[in-house]
N, CA, C, O and the ligand as a Tripos MOL2 file, in Angstrom:
@<TRIPOS>MOLECULE
protein
  265   263    67     0     0
PROTEIN
NO_CHARGES

@<TRIPOS>ATOM
      1 N          -4.8830  -13.7870   -2.3310 N.3       1 MET1
      2 CA         -3.6200  -13.8120   -1.6100 C.3       1 MET1
      3 C          -3.4410  -12.5020   -0.8570 C.2       1 MET1
      4 O          -4.0330  -11.4740   -1.1880 O.2       1 MET1
      5 N          -2.5950  -12.5810    0.1720 N.am      2 THR2
      6 CA         -2.3260  -11.4000    0.9920 C.3       2 THR2
      7 C          -0.8630  -11.0090    0.8420 C.2       2 THR2
      8 O           0.0310  -11.8540    0.8910 O.2       2 THR2
      9 N          -0.6410   -9.7300    0.6620 N.am      3 GLN3
     10 CA          0.7260   -9.2310    0.5650 C.3       3 GLN3
     11 C           0.9660   -8.2500    1.7000 C.2       3 GLN3
     12 O           0.0840   -7.4800    2.0800 O.2       3 GLN3
     13 N           2.1790   -8.2970    2.2310 N.am      4 ILE4
     14 CA          2.5600   -7.3590    3.2830 C.3       4 ILE4
     15 C           3.7110   -6.5170    2.7330 C.2       4 ILE4
     16 O           4.7400   -7.0490    2.3160 O.2       4 ILE4
     17 N           3.5250   -5.2130    2.7380 N.am      5 LEU5
     18 CA          4.5810   -4.3180    2.2670 C.3       5 LEU5
     19 C           5.0700   -3.4480    3.4190 C.2       5 LEU5
     20 O           4.3010   -3.0640    4.3000 O.2       5 LEU5
     21 N           6.3680   -3.1470    3.3920 N.am      6 GLU6
     22 CA          6.9330   -2.2060    4.3450 C.3       6 GLU6
     23 C           7.0070   -0.8520    3.6490 C.2       6 GLU6
     24 O           7.7500   -0.6760    2.6830 O.2       6 GLU6
     25 N           6.2190    0.1060    4.1570 N.am      7 VAL7
     26 CA          6.1020    1.4080    3.5100 C.3       7 VAL7
     27 C           6.5220    2.5000    4.4920 C.2       7 VAL7
     28 O           5.9920    2.5940    5.6000 O.2       7 VAL7
     29 N           7.4710    3.3130    4.0720 N.am      8 ARG8
     30 CA          7.9810    4.4150    4.9070 C.3       8 ARG8
     31 C           7.4340    5.7390    4.4170 C.2       8 ARG8
     32 O           7.2090    5.9310    3.2220 O.2       8 ARG8
     33 N           7.2210    6.6520    5.3560 N.am      9 GLY9
     34 CA          6.8420    8.0100    4.9870 C.3       9 GLY9
     35 C           5.3920    8.3440    5.2720 C.2       9 GLY9
     36 O           4.9560    9.4680    5.0260 O.2       9 GLY9
     37 N           4.6350    7.3800    5.7890 N.am     10 MET10
     38 CA          3.2350    7.6700    6.1230 C.3      10 MET10
     39 C           3.1950    8.3260    7.5030 C.2      10 MET10
     40 O           3.6540    7.7490    8.4880 O.2      10 MET10
     41 N           2.6440    9.5280    7.5610 N.am     11 THR11
     42 CA          2.6680   10.2670    8.8290 C.3      11 THR11
     43 C           1.2850   10.5660    9.3870 C.2      11 THR11
     44 O           1.1650   10.9650   10.5450 O.2      11 THR11
     45 N           0.2580   10.3860    8.6040 N.am     12 CYS12
     46 CA         -1.0730   10.7500    9.0980 C.3      12 CYS12
     47 C          -2.1500    9.9890    8.3270 C.2      12 CYS12
     48 O          -1.8570    9.1970    7.4320 O.2      12 CYS12
     49 N          -3.3820   10.2490    8.6920 N.am     13 GLY13
     50 CA         -4.4990    9.5810    8.0420 C.3      13 GLY13
     51 C          -4.5780    9.8910    6.5570 C.2      13 GLY13
     52 O          -5.0160    9.0580    5.7640 O.2      13 GLY13
     53 N          -4.1530   11.0880    6.1850 N.am     14 HIS14
     54 CA         -4.1500   11.4340    4.7650 C.3      14 HIS14
     55 C          -3.2200   10.5130    3.9870 C.2      14 HIS14
     56 O          -3.5490   10.0600    2.8910 O.2      14 HIS14
     57 N          -2.0620   10.2440    4.5650 N.am     15 CYS15
     58 CA         -1.1130    9.3320    3.9200 C.3      15 CYS15
     59 C          -1.7320    7.9490    3.7670 C.2      15 CYS15
     60 O          -1.5940    7.3100    2.7240 O.2      15 CYS15
     61 N          -2.4110    7.4960    4.8090 N.am     16 GLU16
     62 CA         -3.0340    6.1740    4.7490 C.3      16 GLU16
     63 C          -4.0750    6.1280    3.6360 C.2      16 GLU16
     64 O          -4.1840    5.1400    2.9100 O.2      16 GLU16
     65 N          -4.8250    7.1960    3.5150 N.am     17 ARG17
     66 CA         -5.8440    7.2160    2.4480 C.3      17 ARG17
     67 C          -5.1820    7.2580    1.0660 C.2      17 ARG17
     68 O          -5.6620    6.6230    0.1270 O.2      17 ARG17
     69 N          -4.0830    8.0060    0.9440 N.am     18 ALA18
     70 CA         -3.3870    8.0910   -0.3460 C.3      18 ALA18
     71 C          -2.8430    6.7170   -0.7530 C.2      18 ALA18
     72 O          -2.9320    6.3230   -1.9150 O.2      18 ALA18
     73 N          -2.2830    6.0010    0.2180 N.am     19 VAL19
     74 CA         -1.7480    4.6650   -0.0660 C.3      19 VAL19
     75 C          -2.8920    3.7050   -0.4290 C.2      19 VAL19
     76 O          -2.7820    2.9090   -1.3610 O.2      19 VAL19
     77 N          -3.9820    3.8040    0.3260 N.am     20 THR20
     78 CA         -5.1380    2.9500    0.0410 C.3      20 THR20
     79 C          -5.6670    3.2140   -1.3610 C.2      20 THR20
     80 O          -5.9630    2.2790   -2.1050 O.2      20 THR20
     81 N          -5.7860    4.4900   -1.7190 N.am     21 ARG21
     82 CA         -6.2660    4.8460   -3.0660 C.3      21 ARG21
     83 C          -5.3410    4.2960   -4.1410 C.2      21 ARG21
     84 O          -5.8000    3.7730   -5.1560 O.2      21 ARG21
     85 N          -4.0450    4.4140   -3.9170 N.am     22 ALA22
     86 CA         -3.0700    3.9410   -4.9050 C.3      22 ALA22
     87 C          -3.2000    2.4350   -5.1240 C.2      22 ALA22
     88 O          -3.1450    1.9490   -6.2540 O.2      22 ALA22
     89 N          -3.3730    1.7110   -4.0230 N.am     23 VAL23
     90 CA         -3.5400    0.2510   -4.1370 C.3      23 VAL23
     91 C          -4.8290   -0.0800   -4.8740 C.2      23 VAL23
     92 O          -4.8520   -0.9450   -5.7500 O.2      23 VAL23
     93 N          -5.9040    0.6200   -4.5100 N.am     24 ARG24
     94 CA         -7.2060    0.3230   -5.1190 C.3      24 ARG24
     95 C          -7.2400    0.7050   -6.6030 C.2      24 ARG24
     96 O          -8.0280    0.1530   -7.3700 O.2      24 ARG24
     97 N          -6.3910    1.6430   -7.0000 N.am     25 ALA25
     98 CA         -6.3250    2.0030   -8.4220 C.3      25 ALA25
     99 C          -5.7490    0.8320   -9.2180 C.2      25 ALA25
    100 O          -6.1010    0.6250  -10.3800 O.2      25 ALA25
    101 N          -4.8570    0.0680   -8.5780 N.am     26 VAL26
    102 CA         -4.2800   -1.1130   -9.2410 C.3      26 VAL26
    103 C          -5.2440   -2.2870   -9.1580 C.2      26 VAL26
    104 O          -5.4270   -3.0270  -10.1260 O.2      26 VAL26
    105 N          -5.8620   -2.4500   -7.9780 N.am     27 ASP27
    106 CA         -6.7620   -3.5840   -7.7520 C.3      27 ASP27
    107 C          -7.9590   -3.1180   -6.9190 C.2      27 ASP27
    108 O          -7.8620   -3.0290   -5.6960 O.2      27 ASP27
    109 N          -9.0810   -2.8230   -7.5680 N.am     28 PRO28
    110 CA        -10.2440   -2.2690   -6.8690 C.3      28 PRO28
    111 C         -10.8090   -3.2040   -5.7990 C.2      28 PRO28
    112 O         -11.5000   -2.7500   -4.8870 O.2      28 PRO28
    113 N         -10.5230   -4.4930   -5.8990 N.am     29 GLN29
    114 CA        -11.0840   -5.4310   -4.9050 C.3      29 GLN29
    115 C         -10.2050   -5.6090   -3.6790 C.2      29 GLN29
    116 O         -10.6030   -6.2580   -2.7110 O.2      29 GLN29
    117 N          -9.0240   -5.0400   -3.7200 N.am     30 ALA30
    118 CA         -8.0710   -5.2470   -2.6250 C.3      30 ALA30
    119 C          -8.6090   -4.6710   -1.3190 C.2      30 ALA30
    120 O          -9.2550   -3.6240   -1.3000 O.2      30 ALA30
    121 N          -8.3250   -5.3830   -0.2280 N.am     31 GLU31
    122 CA         -8.6370   -4.8820    1.1070 C.3      31 GLU31
    123 C          -7.3260   -4.4180    1.7280 C.2      31 GLU31
    124 O          -6.3620   -5.1790    1.8030 O.2      31 GLU31
    125 N          -7.2960   -3.1740    2.1710 N.am     32 VAL32
    126 CA         -6.0540   -2.5750    2.6360 C.3      32 VAL32
    127 C          -6.1400   -2.2700    4.1280 C.2      32 VAL32
    128 O          -7.0610   -1.5920    4.5850 O.2      32 VAL32
    129 N          -5.1750   -2.7770    4.8700 N.am     33 ARG33
    130 CA         -5.0670   -2.4500    6.2970 C.3      33 ARG33
    131 C          -3.6800   -1.8620    6.5400 C.2      33 ARG33
    132 O          -2.6690   -2.4170    6.1110 O.2      33 ARG33
    133 N          -3.6570   -0.7400    7.2300 N.am     34 ILE34
    134 CA         -2.3970   -0.0200    7.4120 C.3      34 ILE34
    135 C          -2.1260    0.2320    8.8890 C.2      34 ILE34
    136 O          -2.9960    0.6900    9.6300 O.2      34 ILE34
    137 N          -0.8940   -0.0780    9.2990 N.am     35 ASP35
    138 CA         -0.3970    0.3260   10.6120 C.3      35 ASP35
    139 C           0.8030    1.2240   10.3390 C.2      35 ASP35
    140 O           1.9190    0.7420   10.1470 O.2      35 ASP35
    141 N           0.5640    2.5340   10.3220 N.am     36 ARG36
    142 CA          1.6390    3.4220    9.8440 C.3      36 ARG36
    143 C           2.7990    3.4920   10.8280 C.2      36 ARG36
    144 O           3.9340    3.7200   10.4100 O.2      36 ARG36
    145 N           2.5510    3.3050   12.1210 N.am     37 THR37
    146 CA          3.6790    3.3590   13.0620 C.3      37 THR37
    147 C           4.5840    2.1420   12.8830 C.2      37 THR37
    148 O           5.7750    2.2030   13.1850 O.2      37 THR37
    149 N           4.0270    1.0500   12.3980 N.am     38 ALA38
    150 CA          4.8240   -0.1580   12.1290 C.3      38 ALA38
    151 C           5.2950   -0.1920   10.6720 C.2      38 ALA38
    152 O           5.9790   -1.1330   10.2690 O.2      38 ALA38
    153 N           4.9320    0.8320    9.8720 N.am     39 HIS39
    154 CA          5.2940    0.9080    8.4490 C.3      39 HIS39
    155 C           4.7480   -0.2930    7.6870 C.2      39 HIS39
    156 O           5.3650   -0.7780    6.7390 O.2      39 HIS39
    157 N           3.5880   -0.7610    8.1140 N.am     40 ARG40
    158 CA          3.0750   -2.0100    7.5790 C.3      40 ARG40
    159 C           1.8040   -1.7710    6.7810 C.2      40 ARG40
    160 O           0.8470   -1.1710    7.2710 O.2      40 ARG40
    161 N           1.8130   -2.2480    5.5550 N.am     41 VAL41
    162 CA          0.6200   -2.1880    4.7070 C.3      41 VAL41
    163 C           0.2660   -3.6150    4.3110 C.2      41 VAL41
    164 O           1.0270   -4.2970    3.6260 O.2      41 VAL41
    165 N          -0.8880   -4.0410    4.7520 N.am     42 GLU42
    166 CA         -1.3620   -5.3880    4.4270 C.3      42 GLU42
    167 C          -2.4250   -5.2630    3.3490 C.2      42 GLU42
    168 O          -3.4090   -4.5390    3.5030 O.2      42 GLU42
    169 N          -2.2090   -5.9790    2.2590 N.am     43 ILE43
    170 CA         -3.1360   -5.9270    1.1320 C.3      43 ILE43
    171 C          -3.7030   -7.3300    0.9420 C.2      43 ILE43
    172 O          -3.0100   -8.2470    0.5000 O.2      43 ILE43
    173 N          -4.9690   -7.4690    1.2840 N.am     44 ALA44
    174 CA         -5.6180   -8.7840    1.2380 C.3      44 ALA44
    175 C          -6.5400   -8.8710    0.0320 C.2      44 ALA44
    176 O          -6.9170   -7.8660   -0.5710 O.2      44 ALA44
    177 N          -6.8900  -10.1120   -0.2970 N.am     45 ASN45
    178 CA         -7.8410  -10.3610   -1.3890 C.3      45 ASN45
    179 C          -7.3660   -9.7630   -2.7110 C.2      45 ASN45
    180 O          -8.1490   -9.1610   -3.4460 O.2      45 ASN45
    181 N          -6.0840   -9.9340   -3.0050 N.am     46 THR46
    182 CA         -5.5600   -9.3530   -4.2420 C.3      46 THR46
    183 C          -4.8080  -10.3910   -5.0690 C.2      46 THR46
    184 O          -4.1490  -11.2800   -4.5300 O.2      46 THR46
    185 N          -4.9210  -10.2580   -6.3850 N.am     47 GLN47
    186 CA         -4.1260  -11.0570   -7.3190 C.3      47 GLN47
    187 C          -3.1230  -10.1560   -8.0340 C.2      47 GLN47
    188 O          -2.4540  -10.5910   -8.9710 O.2      47 GLN47
    189 N          -3.0190   -8.9040   -7.5940 N.am     48 ALA48
    190 CA         -2.1890   -7.9400   -8.3150 C.3      48 ALA48
    191 C          -0.7030   -8.2750   -8.1860 C.2      48 ALA48
    192 O          -0.2680   -8.8930   -7.2140 O.2      48 ALA48
    193 N           0.0440   -7.8590   -9.1740 N.am     49 ASP49
    194 CA          1.4980   -7.9960   -9.1840 C.3      49 ASP49
    195 C           2.0810   -7.1490   -8.0440 C.2      49 ASP49
    196 O           1.8270   -5.9460   -7.9830 O.2      49 ASP49
    197 N           2.8540   -7.7600   -7.1450 N.am     50 PRO50
    198 CA          3.4440   -6.9970   -6.0440 C.3      50 PRO50
    199 C           4.2580   -5.7970   -6.5240 C.2      50 PRO50
    200 O           4.2840   -4.7570   -5.8670 O.2      50 PRO50
    201 N           4.9180   -5.9450   -7.6640 N.am     51 LEU51
    202 CA          5.7190   -4.8250   -8.1860 C.3      51 LEU51
    203 C           4.8190   -3.6710   -8.6270 C.2      51 LEU51
    204 O           5.1790   -2.5030   -8.4770 O.2      51 LEU51
    205 N           3.6610   -4.0000   -9.1660 N.am     52 ALA52
    206 CA          2.7190   -2.9520   -9.5880 C.3      52 ALA52
    207 C           2.1610   -2.2140   -8.3750 C.2      52 ALA52
    208 O           1.9930   -0.9950   -8.4070 O.2      52 ALA52
    209 N           1.8770   -2.9500   -7.3130 N.am     53 LEU53
    210 CA          1.3840   -2.3060   -6.0880 C.3      53 LEU53
    211 C           2.4540   -1.3940   -5.4980 C.2      53 LEU53
    212 O           2.1710   -0.2600   -5.1120 O.2      53 LEU53
    213 N           3.6770   -1.8950   -5.4320 N.am     54 ALA54
    214 CA          4.7700   -1.0890   -4.8860 C.3      54 ALA54
    215 C           4.9900    0.1640   -5.7360 C.2      54 ALA54
    216 O           5.2130    1.2490   -5.1990 O.2      54 ALA54
    217 N           4.9260    0.0140   -7.0530 N.am     55 ALA55
    218 CA          5.1410    1.1640   -7.9480 C.3      55 ALA55
    219 C           4.0630    2.2220   -7.7400 C.2      55 ALA55
    220 O           4.3510    3.4190   -7.7610 O.2      55 ALA55
    221 N           2.8270    1.7850   -7.5390 N.am     56 ALA56
    222 CA          1.7280    2.7330   -7.3410 C.3      56 ALA56
    223 C           1.9040    3.5030   -6.0360 C.2      56 ALA56
    224 O           1.6170    4.6980   -5.9650 O.2      56 ALA56
    225 N           2.3780    2.8050   -5.0070 N.am     57 ILE57
    226 CA          2.5950    3.4700   -3.7130 C.3      57 ILE57
    227 C           3.7720    4.4380   -3.8190 C.2      57 ILE57
    228 O           3.7250    5.5450   -3.2820 O.2      57 ILE57
    229 N           4.8210    4.0160   -4.5100 N.am     58 ARG58
    230 CA          5.9730    4.9140   -4.7090 C.3      58 ARG58
    231 C           5.5750    6.1650   -5.4890 C.2      58 ARG58
    232 O           6.0750    7.2570   -5.2190 O.2      58 ARG58
    233 N           4.6820    6.0020   -6.4490 N.am     59 ALA59
    234 CA          4.2450    7.1410   -7.2690 C.3      59 ALA59
    235 C           3.5360    8.1980   -6.4200 C.2      59 ALA59
    236 O           3.4730    9.3640   -6.8090 O.2      59 ALA59
    237 N           3.0000    7.7950   -5.2580 N.am     60 GLU60
    238 CA          2.3730    8.7450   -4.3340 C.3      60 GLU60
    239 C           3.4030    9.4250   -3.4400 C.2      60 GLU60
    240 O           3.0680   10.3280   -2.6720 O.2      60 GLU60
    241 N           4.6610    8.9870   -3.5420 N.am     61 GLY61
    242 CA          5.7180    9.6430   -2.7860 C.3      61 GLY61
    243 C           6.1810    8.8940   -1.5440 C.2      61 GLY61
    244 O           6.9000    9.4530   -0.7160 O.2      61 GLY61
    245 N           5.7780    7.6400   -1.4050 N.am     62 TYR62
    246 CA          6.1970    6.8530   -0.2420 C.3      62 TYR62
    247 C           7.2350    5.8390   -0.6560 C.2      62 TYR62
    248 O           7.3330    5.4420   -1.8170 O.2      62 TYR62
    249 N           8.0130    5.4290    0.3450 N.am     63 GLU63
    250 CA          9.1160    4.5100    0.1060 C.3      63 GLU63
    251 C           8.6450    3.0980    0.4140 C.2      63 GLU63
    252 O           8.0730    2.8500    1.4760 O.2      63 GLU63
    253 N           8.8800    2.1780   -0.5030 N.am     64 VAL64
    254 CA          8.4940    0.7890   -0.3030 C.3      64 VAL64
    255 C           9.7540   -0.0690   -0.2740 C.2      64 VAL64
    256 O          10.5580   -0.0420   -1.2060 O.2      64 VAL64
    257 N           9.9160   -0.8340    0.8100 N.am     65 ALA65
    258 CA         11.0930   -1.7120    0.9140 C.3      65 ALA65
    259 C          10.9950   -2.8230   -0.1240 C.2      65 ALA65
    260 O           9.9050   -3.2610   -0.4920 O.2      65 ALA65
    261 N          12.1540   -3.2630   -0.5840 N.am     66 GLU66
    262 CA         12.2010   -4.3620   -1.5720 C.3      66 GLU66
    263 C          11.7080   -5.6420   -0.9430 C.2      66 GLU66
    264 O          11.6680   -6.6800   -1.6050 O.2      66 GLU66
    265 CU         -0.0060   12.1900    5.8780 Cu       67 CU67
@<TRIPOS>BOND
     1     1     2 1
     2     2     3 1
     3     3     4 2
     4     3     5 am
     5     5     6 1
     6     6     7 1
     7     7     8 2
     8     7     9 am
     9     9    10 1
    10    10    11 1
    11    11    12 2
    12    11    13 am
    13    13    14 1
    14    14    15 1
    15    15    16 2
    16    15    17 am
    17    17    18 1
    18    18    19 1
    19    19    20 2
    20    19    21 am
    21    21    22 1
    22    22    23 1
    23    23    24 2
    24    23    25 am
    25    25    26 1
    26    26    27 1
    27    27    28 2
    28    27    29 am
    29    29    30 1
    30    30    31 1
    31    31    32 2
    32    31    33 am
    33    33    34 1
    34    34    35 1
    35    35    36 2
    36    35    37 am
    37    37    38 1
    38    38    39 1
    39    39    40 2
    40    39    41 am
    41    41    42 1
    42    42    43 1
    43    43    44 2
    44    43    45 am
    45    45    46 1
    46    46    47 1
    47    47    48 2
    48    47    49 am
    49    49    50 1
    50    50    51 1
    51    51    52 2
    52    51    53 am
    53    53    54 1
    54    54    55 1
    55    55    56 2
    56    55    57 am
    57    57    58 1
    58    58    59 1
    59    59    60 2
    60    59    61 am
    61    61    62 1
    62    62    63 1
    63    63    64 2
    64    63    65 am
    65    65    66 1
    66    66    67 1
    67    67    68 2
    68    67    69 am
    69    69    70 1
    70    70    71 1
    71    71    72 2
    72    71    73 am
    73    73    74 1
    74    74    75 1
    75    75    76 2
    76    75    77 am
    77    77    78 1
    78    78    79 1
    79    79    80 2
    80    79    81 am
    81    81    82 1
    82    82    83 1
    83    83    84 2
    84    83    85 am
    85    85    86 1
    86    86    87 1
    87    87    88 2
    88    87    89 am
    89    89    90 1
    90    90    91 1
    91    91    92 2
    92    91    93 am
    93    93    94 1
    94    94    95 1
    95    95    96 2
    96    95    97 am
    97    97    98 1
    98    98    99 1
    99    99   100 2
   100    99   101 am
   101   101   102 1
   102   102   103 1
   103   103   104 2
   104   103   105 am
   105   105   106 1
   106   106   107 1
   107   107   108 2
   108   107   109 am
   109   109   110 1
   110   110   111 1
   111   111   112 2
   112   111   113 am
   113   113   114 1
   114   114   115 1
   115   115   116 2
   116   115   117 am
   117   117   118 1
   118   118   119 1
   119   119   120 2
   120   119   121 am
   121   121   122 1
   122   122   123 1
   123   123   124 2
   124   123   125 am
   125   125   126 1
   126   126   127 1
   127   127   128 2
   128   127   129 am
   129   129   130 1
   130   130   131 1
   131   131   132 2
   132   131   133 am
   133   133   134 1
   134   134   135 1
   135   135   136 2
   136   135   137 am
   137   137   138 1
   138   138   139 1
   139   139   140 2
   140   139   141 am
   141   141   142 1
   142   142   143 1
   143   143   144 2
   144   143   145 am
   145   145   146 1
   146   146   147 1
   147   147   148 2
   148   147   149 am
   149   149   150 1
   150   150   151 1
   151   151   152 2
   152   151   153 am
   153   153   154 1
   154   154   155 1
   155   155   156 2
   156   155   157 am
   157   157   158 1
   158   158   159 1
   159   159   160 2
   160   159   161 am
   161   161   162 1
   162   162   163 1
   163   163   164 2
   164   163   165 am
   165   165   166 1
   166   166   167 1
   167   167   168 2
   168   167   169 am
   169   169   170 1
   170   170   171 1
   171   171   172 2
   172   171   173 am
   173   173   174 1
   174   174   175 1
   175   175   176 2
   176   175   177 am
   177   177   178 1
   178   178   179 1
   179   179   180 2
   180   179   181 am
   181   181   182 1
   182   182   183 1
   183   183   184 2
   184   183   185 am
   185   185   186 1
   186   186   187 1
   187   187   188 2
   188   187   189 am
   189   189   190 1
   190   190   191 1
   191   191   192 2
   192   191   193 am
   193   193   194 1
   194   194   195 1
   195   195   196 2
   196   195   197 am
   197   197   198 1
   198   198   199 1
   199   199   200 2
   200   199   201 am
   201   201   202 1
   202   202   203 1
   203   203   204 2
   204   203   205 am
   205   205   206 1
   206   206   207 1
   207   207   208 2
   208   207   209 am
   209   209   210 1
   210   210   211 1
   211   211   212 2
   212   211   213 am
   213   213   214 1
   214   214   215 1
   215   215   216 2
   216   215   217 am
   217   217   218 1
   218   218   219 1
   219   219   220 2
   220   219   221 am
   221   221   222 1
   222   222   223 1
   223   223   224 2
   224   223   225 am
   225   225   226 1
   226   226   227 1
   227   227   228 2
   228   227   229 am
   229   229   230 1
   230   230   231 1
   231   231   232 2
   232   231   233 am
   233   233   234 1
   234   234   235 1
   235   235   236 2
   236   235   237 am
   237   237   238 1
   238   238   239 1
   239   239   240 2
   240   239   241 am
   241   241   242 1
   242   242   243 1
   243   243   244 2
   244   243   245 am
   245   245   246 1
   246   246   247 1
   247   247   248 2
   248   247   249 am
   249   249   250 1
   250   250   251 1
   251   251   252 2
   252   251   253 am
   253   253   254 1
   254   254   255 1
   255   255   256 2
   256   255   257 am
   257   257   258 1
   258   258   259 1
   259   259   260 2
   260   259   261 am
   261   261   262 1
   262   262   263 1
   263   263   264 2
@<TRIPOS>SUBSTRUCTURE
     1 MET1         2 RESIDUE 1 A MET
     2 THR2         6 RESIDUE 1 A THR
     3 GLN3        10 RESIDUE 1 A GLN
     4 ILE4        14 RESIDUE 1 A ILE
     5 LEU5        18 RESIDUE 1 A LEU
     6 GLU6        22 RESIDUE 1 A GLU
     7 VAL7        26 RESIDUE 1 A VAL
     8 ARG8        30 RESIDUE 1 A ARG
     9 GLY9        34 RESIDUE 1 A GLY
    10 MET10       38 RESIDUE 1 A MET
    11 THR11       42 RESIDUE 1 A THR
    12 CYS12       46 RESIDUE 1 A CYS
    13 GLY13       50 RESIDUE 1 A GLY
    14 HIS14       54 RESIDUE 1 A HIS
    15 CYS15       58 RESIDUE 1 A CYS
    16 GLU16       62 RESIDUE 1 A GLU
    17 ARG17       66 RESIDUE 1 A ARG
    18 ALA18       70 RESIDUE 1 A ALA
    19 VAL19       74 RESIDUE 1 A VAL
    20 THR20       78 RESIDUE 1 A THR
    21 ARG21       82 RESIDUE 1 A ARG
    22 ALA22       86 RESIDUE 1 A ALA
    23 VAL23       90 RESIDUE 1 A VAL
    24 ARG24       94 RESIDUE 1 A ARG
    25 ALA25       98 RESIDUE 1 A ALA
    26 VAL26      102 RESIDUE 1 A VAL
    27 ASP27      106 RESIDUE 1 A ASP
    28 PRO28      110 RESIDUE 1 A PRO
    29 GLN29      114 RESIDUE 1 A GLN
    30 ALA30      118 RESIDUE 1 A ALA
    31 GLU31      122 RESIDUE 1 A GLU
    32 VAL32      126 RESIDUE 1 A VAL
    33 ARG33      130 RESIDUE 1 A ARG
    34 ILE34      134 RESIDUE 1 A ILE
    35 ASP35      138 RESIDUE 1 A ASP
    36 ARG36      142 RESIDUE 1 A ARG
    37 THR37      146 RESIDUE 1 A THR
    38 ALA38      150 RESIDUE 1 A ALA
    39 HIS39      154 RESIDUE 1 A HIS
    40 ARG40      158 RESIDUE 1 A ARG
    41 VAL41      162 RESIDUE 1 A VAL
    42 GLU42      166 RESIDUE 1 A GLU
    43 ILE43      170 RESIDUE 1 A ILE
    44 ALA44      174 RESIDUE 1 A ALA
    45 ASN45      178 RESIDUE 1 A ASN
    46 THR46      182 RESIDUE 1 A THR
    47 GLN47      186 RESIDUE 1 A GLN
    48 ALA48      190 RESIDUE 1 A ALA
    49 ASP49      194 RESIDUE 1 A ASP
    50 PRO50      198 RESIDUE 1 A PRO
    51 LEU51      202 RESIDUE 1 A LEU
    52 ALA52      206 RESIDUE 1 A ALA
    53 LEU53      210 RESIDUE 1 A LEU
    54 ALA54      214 RESIDUE 1 A ALA
    55 ALA55      218 RESIDUE 1 A ALA
    56 ALA56      222 RESIDUE 1 A ALA
    57 ILE57      226 RESIDUE 1 A ILE
    58 ARG58      230 RESIDUE 1 A ARG
    59 ALA59      234 RESIDUE 1 A ALA
    60 GLU60      238 RESIDUE 1 A GLU
    61 GLY61      242 RESIDUE 1 A GLY
    62 TYR62      246 RESIDUE 1 A TYR
    63 GLU63      250 RESIDUE 1 A GLU
    64 VAL64      254 RESIDUE 1 A VAL
    65 ALA65      258 RESIDUE 1 A ALA
    66 GLU66      262 RESIDUE 1 A GLU
    67 CU67       265 GROUP 0 **** ****
């Protein structure tokens, strides 16, 4: 399944990598595509709990819309 999250606070490639790492820590098989200007994080090929993914991204210091 594919999940789309709205994530605020990503300003550069480092942020994108931090978010990608956080997602992969929850689900190593997840495919992550990020458009930071659109605040869009697409997580494909995942069975992970959306709340767990959001929590991992928040733990890196980014804001995830409900
Ligand atoms: Cu950054």
